[in-house]
N, C-alpha and C positions, 0 to 999 in steps of 0.2 A: 335443209334442202340443198342439194348439190348445185353449184353454179355451172351454167353452160359456158362453153369456151368463148362465146361472144359477149358474155356479161362483162360490163366494165365498172370500175369504181374510180372515183376522183381521189387523187393522191396529192398531198401538199408536201413539198420538199423545200429546203433552203439551200441556195447556191450562192457563191460569190457572184456579184453583178457581172464581172468580166466573163465568167464562164457562161452565165445565162445568155449574154449577148452573143458569144461565140456559137453556142448551140443554136440560137435563133438564126444566125447567119448560115450555118451549115444546113439547117432544116429548110430554110428558104431556098438555098441553092439546089437542094435535092427535090424541091417542090413537094415537101411533106410538112405535116404539122409538127409542132414541138412534141406533142404527145406521141406521134408516130416515131419520131426520132428517138425518144426515150424507150418506147416499146421495142424497137429494133435493137437498140443498145442493150437493153435488159435481156432479150432473148439471145443475143450474141454472147453475152457474158455467161448466161446460164448454160448455153451449149458448150462453151469452152470449159467451164467447171465440170460439167458432166463427162466430157471427153477425158479430162485430166484424171477424174476419179476412175473411169473405166480403165485407162491406161495403168493407173496405180494398182488396181485390182488384178489386171492381167499379169503385170510384173510380179506381184506377190504370188499369184498362182503358178507362174512358170518357175519361180525360185523354189516354191514348195515341191513342185514336181521334180526338179533337179535334186533337191535334198532327199526326196523319197527314193530316187534311183540309187542313192548311196555312193559307194566307192567306185562305181563304174567310171565316173568322171567324164562321161561323154554325153552330149545331148542327142546325137544321132549315131546309129550303128550302120555302117555301110552294108549294103545288101548286094549280092551277086545275082543278077537276073539271068545269067546264062542258063539256057535250057528251059526257061519258062515259056510257055506258049499262051 
């Protein structure tokens, strides 16, 4: 059965004590729970990784397009719009 976006699970992780205390301090200052702090952090990291992957794919596609154009050696060809209406 597929999980709904609001389904949650308990996760057990190990952290250095000093890191745990720092996280609790930042979460408290932001008036959020430690769970919310981790959720936001995880979503932020996932978003950054997705963006990096998308950028990598775009660069790969643009490079393939440039190679496909072959010996032209230019990305853009100037166009004279004079006389166009």
